[in-house]
N, C-alpha and C positions, 0 to 999 in steps of 0.2 A: 503493502499498497506508499502512496506513495506520500507527501507531502501539501500543506495547502497551496492554489492554487499562484500564478501572481497578476495582480490585477486583471481581470478580465470581467467580461461583460454576462455576467448568466439571464438567463433567462427569464429568472423574475422581475429585470426589470433594471432600467440606468441605472452605473452607480453603486447595486446593492454585490455582497461578494471578492470584491476589490480582498486580494490577501496579501498574507507570502507565500512561496514554494517553497522547496524542500523535501522532506525525508522522514522526519515525526515529527516529538511532541513540540521538540527544541526551536523550529522554527516557531511549531504555535506561540509558546513563553517567548519567544524575539517579538512576533508581530505585536503578541498583547501590553511586554511594555514599553512600546517601541507608539500601540498606540497611546497610550496615557503618557510616555514623554514629550510627543511629537504637536508642537502648534499647529502645525497644518492637518492633527483630527481632530482636535477639540470638537465640539456640538457634533461628531458626526456618527453614525449608527454604518459599523459594517460586520461583512459575514464571513467567516473562515471558510474556503471552498476548498476540501483536501483532492491536490491531483498529483499527479508525475512530472518534475521537475524541479530545475533547480534555483535557488532563492534566489529573488532580489537583493540588487547592493546595498537599496535605498529604500526604503518604504515613502516616506517623503512623498514624493512625485500621486505613487497610488490615489493618498492620503486627501492629498490638491483636488484628486480627480468627483470625488464624493460630496456632493453637494449635501450641505452643516443643516442638521437638525431647528427646526424653528424654535426660539426662545422661550425657556415656559411651558414649553407645548412635553405630554407625555409620552406623541406618540413620536418617531421615528421622520426620518423628511421625507423618505415612501415610502408610512402607512397607508395603511388605506383605512379614512372614516367610519369603521365601521360597531368602533361598540362608545357611547356615549359614557360621559360616567357612573353618569347617574343612573345607570345600568348594571355597574360592577358591582360584585357583593363586597358587605357592606364591610367587610373585612377588607379589601382590596384596598377602600374610598377611608377608612383608619389610619392605615401604613401610610397612605401615600400622605393623610391630612402631617403625619407625625412628621414625615422628612423635607415635605412642603413648606416653606413660605410663603405667604396670603396675608 
């Protein structure tokens, strides 16, 4: 089994599935650390996709191609608007209220 894919556009929609390439868990960990420390990845949602192939040398260009999430939104930029907050279970609404400043 190969590692995550290197910045390809999957069928789910543009800007999704950007990731790193390689051979296993270390590459996933590297991608997560890069996402947490790269200014280009701020407020962006990505999905790691496993594929065979070498890891890219730089992940910042991949993060730069992603659509930024809207400030204050509970959903990622390309998520469908299919679950109003009022329809979420009470436990989900309580958890969100505990962490969101309003």
